[in-house]
N, C-alpha and C positions, 0 to 999 in steps of 0.2 A: 017550301026550296032552304031561309034558313033554320026549320025550323033537324031537318033531313042533317045539316052539316053542323050544327051544336052539337047534336046524337055524335055524332061519331066521335070528336074532335074530345067530347066528355069518356068517349067507349077510352080512347087512345090515352088517356090520362091516369082510368081505373086501370088498363092494363100497365101500363108504366108504375103503378105505385104498387101495383102486387105484385113483379116482377121483383122492384131495390127491395122488396119484404122478402119476400120469397132466400133473396141472397143473402139478407144480411141477418137469416134466421140460418141457411145453413153454412155459414161462416163463422157464428156463435158456438151453434151446436158441431162443430167440425174441434174448435178451438179448444171446447169444454170435454169432448170427446177424448183429443189427443193429452190433454193432459191426465184424465179419466183411468186413462188405460194406460199408461206412463208406471209402469211396478218394474223396481229396483229391487237389486237383494246387498246387504250391510253384514261388509266382514269389518270388526275394530278390533285391534289388539292393543295390550296394554304391554308395552316388552318390562322387560324386570327396573323397578325403584318408580316407575308409574302406577303403580298399585291403585294411588289414591285417585286417579283421573278415572272419570264420569263411565260408567260397565255401558258396554255392550247393548243392553234390556231399556237402561230407563235414557240415553240413546235417542234407540228406535223409537219407545213409546214422545220423545222430545220431535221428533223431525213426521211422525204420526200427525202428530197434533199439529204441530207448525202447519203441514199443510191440510189441513184440514180432513181427512183421510185413511184410508189404509191403503200405502204404498210399497210397502217391503212383503215379501215373497220370499215363497224359499229362489236357491239360483240357477234350479233347474227350466222353471218359467219364466223367471225375471229378463223384462226388456232393458235392464241397466243394472251391471255391478257395480257397486262403490265398497272400495276396500281401502283400510284405513290402518294409522297406529301411533303410536302418540311413547314416544324414549323421553329420557330426562337429559336434559344439555349441562356439564360442567361448567364449562364457560363464557357468557354469566349465568349462574344459575338459574333453572327454570325448565319448562316443557318444552317441550319440541313436535308436530303432528302432522300426517301428514295423509292429506285424501285424494282417491284418484277417483278419477267416472271413464269406464268404458261400457257402450255398446254392445248387442250380443254378436253382428259384423265384425265386432273386432279394432271397430275405430275409437278411438281417443274423444271421451268430453270434453279433461279437462285435470288437469293439477292444480291441489293449490295448497301451502304451507302454512304453518300459522305458530306462531312461537308466546307462549307469557314467562312477564321474570318473578320469580321469587318461591315460596314454597309451598302455596296455593294453585293444585294442577287447573281446579274445575275451575280458577276463573275464565278458561278458553269454552267452559259449556255452551254460552248463547252463539257466541261464533261456527262451532262445530255444526253446531243445530242450523246456522244457517246457512253454511256450506253445502248440507249433503243436503238439504231442500232445494236453494236451489240446479243441483247437481242433476237430482228429480224431477225435477221442472221450475225450470227461471221465469217464471211467474210469482213461485211463491212467495219475492217478497214482498210481494201487496196482502199477502197473507196474513194470520195470527199476530198482534204483536210477539214475539218473546218473553217467558215470565219471566221477571226480574231474579238476579241471583240473592240468594237471603245478605245481607250481611252480616258478615260471623263476628260475632261475638269477643269481647276485648280481650288478652291474652290475661290469665292469670297476673298476678304480679309477683313477679320474681323472687324468693328469698334472696334474701339476706349474706351473699356468699362466705363472707367471713365471719361469719354468728355459727358458735356452737353449743351445742346443748348441753344440759347440766349430766354430770357423769362425774364417775369417781374409776379415778385408773390406781395399778399398784402395776409396781414395776420392779424388776431387780436388773443389775448392771454391774458392768466393771469400769471403776476411776483412778487416774495416773494423775499425781501434785508432783507440779516443778515450781523448786523456789521458794515452797512453802518452810520448808524440814529438815533434815541434815544432808540428807542426799531426795534423790526424786523417788518418790512413794507409791504404790500403785495397793489397793483394797477393792473389796465390795460396795456394790450399793443395794440398801433396798428403800424403799419410799413406797407410799401412798400420794394419793392427790384425791381432795373435790373441787367439780368443777361450774362455776355457775358462769351463766352465759361465757363474755369476754376476757372474767376472770377467773384465773382454780390458786385452790390454799393447799399447801401442800407439806407433808413430815416426809424425813429422811433422815438415813444412819449409814453413815460410813466407817469402814473399821478395815486398816491396808495390813497387809503381812508383816511377819518381821523381818526388822529389814539389820541393816551389817552396814557399820563403818570401821576405818583401818584409822581413819586420821584426825586426832591427837593420837589416840588411843584405838580399841576395837575396843565398838560399844554395841551394842544391840538397842532398835528402840519400835513405835509402834503406837499408832495413832488411834484412837474411837472419839467421832462426833456425832454429831445430829443439827439439824435444821431445820430452818422454820421459813417459809417462801412460797412465795407471791406472785403467777405468771400472767404477761395479758397475752391474750389467745387470739389469732385468727386461722380461719379453715381455710383455704386457697382454694381444695377440694374436697371431695367429700374419702376424697384419699391421704389429701396431704395438710399439714397444720404447722406453723407456725408460732415461735414466742417470746417473748424476756421477761427473765425472768432472775429475780432478786431474793435474799437472802441474807438470814441469819447464822450460824457455827457456832456451836460451842460444845469443846468436849478438851481432849487433856492425851499429852505425848509423855507413855511412857518411856524413858531409856533406862538404861541399865549395862554396869561393864565388867563382863564376865567374871574376869584378873579378880577383880575386885568383892566381887557378892554381891556391890552396891546398887540400888536403885532410885529415883526419884520420880514423879512426875509432877507434869509444866501443866495449866490449864490455854485453854485456846479460845479466844473468839472471834471473830474471822466476819469479814464480810463479805459476801459474793455477788456478784451482775455478767450473766451473761446470757446468750440467745440458745433457742431449743429449735428441734426441726423435727421436727416425728411425722411418720410414712407407715400407712395403716397396708399391712400386709397379707392378713386374713384375718374377714369377719372381723371382730375384737382386738386383732391381739398387731400393737405397732412394735414397730423400731422408733429406740429415738436417741442422734445423737447430740452435744451438749459442749459448751465449753462456759467457762467462768475467768473473773476477774479477779483474783483474791487479794482482800487487805487484810493483815492482823490489826486485830483493832490496840495489840500491846506488841511490839519485839522483845519478848522472853528471848534469855540468853540459857542454853540448858548449860547445866556438870556435868561430871563425869568425876570419877575419882579415877586414875588412872594409878598413882602410888599410895604408900602410907599417907595419907593426910597430904597426898598430893590432886587438888582440886584443877579438873581439864576443861577447858571451855569446849563443849561442841560446834555452837555454828549457832547462828547471832540471825534470827526469822527477820526478811527483808521486810522493803516496804510495799510489798506488790510481786504477788504467786501469781500462778494460774494453775487449770484443772480443764482435759477432756472427760471425754465418756461415753457408753456407749448401754444402749438398756436396752429388755423386751418388756413389754408386758402388757397389759392386759383393761380396756373399756369399758366399762359397765355404765348403759345412757337408759334411761327409760323410756 
């Protein structure tokens, strides 16, 4: 009798054990089948300005690698439709992505928005992969670890913005001088300059048109001078350059009184200092505006013979004068 009771107890326990094993196996199989059977279609659009973001082919590959299986299929047979897009944010500068999951019956799984700041859209790659994987299979978070995003190499050292390359400039322009001669004088300039780094060394020629003055009597005069100059220059951008220039000018002022047909020449020696502003307008062609403060090294008093044996002073050169100029030129650089 005890032997029969024991056999019945063992039989019941064995039945319960088999039933529990079968139930656990069925639950695990069902869960695995659901995960393996979930297929999705992925639509991913990079809007204007976001072309640097991850492309759909790479995004699909990384999602399936995260899930450990092929899960993305044609929209016509997919159980889940995932639609996403990424766009540029204006303020603060960065990128904004939206992902939306929808089941075949039209019910919504969820919407997720991602943001990143800066110029590198690829910083959100891992987050995009994780969100899409979770929309397909909520257990994907326990899957394979995402690939680490490669650390970008440091950007190259920027070129010093104010350093100009070696160059040769040629220029032709006009200049107006005031306070230096008997009257305001206008003339033409011609120059050439060799630039080495921050500095440039130049030669220039200035010649005025013939001018007239009626006080103390009718006279005509003209000025021609040459200049040796050095300037410090700084490039504000690829098209704009500023400079400060110092130069020594040596020349001659010719004075003639038509009534007496007499003339004489007066030597000139000046020091000039002033700013320069240069803008490239097309290729190597540039326009330069200039202004200088001019100091005569010696202050002569030109004389004119107004009447017979009657010399008359025309003007005394001042202690300081100035000029303004405008020129066009070409720059030749290696």
